[in-house]
C-alpha positions, -999 to +999 in steps of 0.1 A: +068-298-351+063-280-318+086-261-295+114-282-279+107-312-301+122-323-334+099-345-354+106-364-386+072-368-402+070-402-419+106-406-428+106-442-416+070-452-417+058-430-446+029-419-423+018-382-424+023-378-386+020-340-388-016-343-402-024-371-377-013-349-348-032-319-362-064-340-364-060-354-329-054-319-315-085-306-333-105-333-314-088-323-282-096-286-288-133-291-293-141-278-258-121-247-266-141-243-298-173-246-279-161-219-254-150-196-283-184-200-299-201-192-266-180-161-263-190-150-298-227-154-288-221-133-256-203-106-276-233-104-299-255-099-268-232-071-256-234-054-290-272-055-290-275-043-254-252-014-263-275-005-293-305-008-271-290+014-244-284+040-271-320+037-284-334+040-249-312+070-242-326+087-273-361+079-260-353+094-226-341+126-243-375+129-260-396+122-229-374+146-208-382+174-232-420+166-227-420+165-189-429+201-182-461+220-189-439+247-206-429+222-233-466+220-243-473+257-240-464+268-276-491+290-291-499+299-327-514+331-339-531+338-373-544+371-386-576+370-406-561+395-431-523+390-433-519+421-455-528+443-426-506+426-400-488+394-392-488+379-357-465+357-337-472+342-303-451+326-276-460+302-249-469+330-225-497+343-247-533+337-237-556+320-262-583+343-277-594+365-306-586+401-308-595+431-331-569+454-347-573+487-365-542+503-379-546+541-383-510+549-392-478+530-398-446+541-382-422+559-406-387+571-403-376+606-411-358+612-445-344+645-456-322+655-486-301+686-488-317+714-508-284+721-526-263+698-548-225+698-550-201+692-579-180+667-560-186+643-531-149+639-524-134+674-527-124+690-493-144+721-500-165+724-468-157+745-437-144+726-407-159+727-372-190+710-357-224+697-366-251+695-339-278+668-341-310+672-320-344+653-321-380+662-313-382+638-284-359+656-261-328+634-266-294+647-257-277+667-285-249+650-304-219+669-317-201+658-348-166+671-354-156+678-390-118+683-393-094+688-422-094+657-444-130+648-436-145+681-449-159+666-481-195+655-486-184+618-482-165+628-451-195+645-435-217+615-442-191+592-427-187+614-396-225+614-390-226+576-393-198+573-368-214+597-343-237+573-325-268+592-336-297+569-345-297+579-381-276+572-413-262+595-439-252+589-474-245+608-507-272+607-532-264+613-569-295+628-586-280+626-621-282+662-628-255+681-647-230+701-626-241+696-590-256+661-587-243+652-552-266+657-523-265+647-486-293+624-476-300+617-439-325+590-427-337+583-392-335+547-378-366+553-356-396+576-357-379+607-342-375+638-363-339+650-364-325+685-370-290+689-382-274+723-375-244+730-397-238+765-384-208+753-364-188+747-396-171+780-395-134+775-403-127+778-441-111+748-457-073+749-458-070+738-495-104+738-513-106+726-548-119+759-561-145+780-542-155+767-508-189+750-506-217+765-486-229+745-456-256+719-464-291+729-457-323+708-453-358+720-462-381+700-440-410+699-465-417+689-500-411+657-520-376+652-506-387+653-470-405+625-451-413+632-414-409+605-387-442+593-373-452+568-346-475+539-354-510+545-343-535+516-339-564+504-319-562+470-302-594+456-288-609+491-287-579+507-269-559+534-289-521+530-288-490+544-304-456+529-308-423+540-323-421+508-345-443+487-367-431+457-348-450+457-314-442+431-287-454+449-256-491+456-263-503+420-256-483+396-235-466+369-255-478+384-288-458+403-315-477+423-341-460+433-373-481+462-388-481+462-426-509+485-437-524+518-422-551+543-431-577+525-409-570+489-422-588+464-400-583+427-391-588+402-363-562+377-351-566+345-330-541+331-305-546+294-300-528+264-286-502+251-311-516+216-315-494+210-346-463+212-324-478+191-297-488+165-323-453+165-337-438+160-303-461+131-295-453+115-328-416+119-320-422+101-287-440+072-305-413+070-332-384+069-306-402+043-286-408+022-317-371+024-326-362+007-293-390-019-294-382-027-331-346-034-321-357-057-293-381-075-316-355-080-343-329-093-319-351-116-298-376-131-323-374-168-331-374-177-368-393-210-373-381-213-408-344-212-400-349-225-365-327-196-352-333-172-324-320-137-319-292-131-294-317-117-268-343-143-273-358-153-239-335-128-221-352-119-188-338-084-188-356-077-222-388-093-211-389-073-179-380-041-198-409-045-222-433-053-194-423-022-174-426+002-203-459-013-215-472-011-179-467+027-179-486+030-212-515+008-201-520+022-166-541+053-159-525+084-143-537+086-107-555+119-101-553+131-137-565+167-141-590+163-169-609+137-189-577+120-201-558+096-179-544+069-201-524+067-234-551+049-253-574+079-249-552+100-272-549+072-298-518+053-286-521+016-289-496-013-287-491-037-317-482-074-315-445-067-320-444-043-290-443-011-311-469+017-308-495+028-333-507+064-330-541+073-343-536+110-353-573+115-358-581+104-322-552+126-310-565+156-329-600+151-313-585+148-278-565+180-283-596+198-295-618+186-267-594+187-238-560+202-247-551+206-210-560+170-204-535+158-230-508+181-215-516+167-180-513+131-193-476+137-200-468+163-172-490+155-142-472+163-109-438+168-127-427+194-102-437+173-071-412+150-055-414+116-038-448+105-051-458+070-062-449+064-098-485+062-111-492+098-098-468+112-124-475+119-160-462+096-188-431+117-194-419+116-158-427+079-154-408+070-186-379+093-175-376+075-141-379+040-157-354+048-184-329+062-159-330+028-141-324+011-174-297+033-189-276+045-160-239+036-164-223+008-144-200+023-117-195-003-090-212-035-079-223-018-046-237+013-063-275+012-061-278+035-092-263+011-117-284+008-148-301-025-155-286-028-190-251-017-179-253-043-151-263-069-176-235-060-199-210-061-171-223-096-162-219-108-197-184-093-200-175-112-168-186-144-184-165-136-214-135-129-192-140-163-175-141-180-209-108-163-219-092-176-187-105-211-193-093-211-229-059-198-217-056-227-192-068-253-217-043-240-243-014-247-218-027-283-216-031-284-254+005-273-260+017-300-236-005-326-253+007-317-287+043-319-276+036-353-261+021-366-293+050-353-314+075-369-291+056-402-293+055-402-331+091-391-332+101-420-309+081-444-332+098-431-363+132-435-346+124-470-334+111-480-369+142-465-385+164-484-361+146-517-367+149-511-404+186-505-401+191-537-381+170-557-405+189-544-435+222-553-417+209-588-410+199-594-445+232-582-458+251-605-434+230-635-445+236-626-481+273-625-475+273-657-456+255-675-484+279-662-509+310-674-490+296-709-483+307-735-510+280-755-526+279-793-519 
């Protein structure tokens, strides 16, 4: 039964008119079904194109990070004897081997009060000021000790809060009676003097006898003087206030570990491991995109089915353009390397790349700058023919054309894939319109069929009623007529 029509399925004829109408309408809707199936195929293409766009975007992120010489400039540094010093290098370091002799390590001053005290918390010290000076001519620092902070703990806390480049703490030596001592340690190689003579005002409420001002004896086992690091780098004597030295050799940081004339050499070299890792990352990202294309466009002769992108011209052109970049030499390359195959990159039958790391390692050893130039040639120069740029810039430009978003039909920067998706979505929209129009006709057709079958049922029912009345009349007539 459809809207506006009352049907009486088979009441008179015993025919299943509802099923008959349904089957007839299924035949009528076959064009709709074909359109729906076509829309499903198109949606599958959109889904794959979106996946591909994402994969190519990831590839573009990789090649963009490889477009500058700086991205290949990482350096590694190794010390022959790492117990003497460790070495780190940045991209600004110059390759080469250097000698290092460490005469003396930098040390920080440490001093412990010569007297111990019974309590670290009793307010037994005079109040007033402490003056801190250093042997490098720094400005004196005044530390105020007031009531409530005139304990050993309070003095240590006040020194720590003073801004002086040293720390103070209370040391418990474990002795009986007066185990608490004030220990002060420098945070650099300066030697500090603490003058407690400004503590002159007696404590307001000492716990017993007031304590004498702390005193430091700058000698003996409890005293360590601050000293600068002393070393010789490539025959040049130097001193520094730290064992971590980053300003002696550009781009190189030395961490001195052993003094007393300890000797080592260290070598700064191009970080081929990082470059190899980045090139492998490029190959892996490229292969992710090409594997997706292969999976979604290959024809399976066993099942006689093809992927949603099989034979798609956009995919064919995309593969050809990316392969052209890999198989074409860089015009004007600065070195012996001008094409991807020279560093071990080759294309397999499914469109993915294979990297021969042994060949890459040999290329990096023989012409490191040539490998760098293969990817970065003319990166900072504008408006050149495509083949005069390195692989990274060529890929970046090509991938931009492929992955740019769709903005408007007249916009020249629309991405190829986004434009293709927009076109497919337009087809899907047209299919929706066609199905909607056809469905109006199908509704009308179904109403018409229901009306026809209803009319037939009504007619048959009427004829049956008339026939039954006629038979009844004949029967009555026969019964009333006398036999002769």
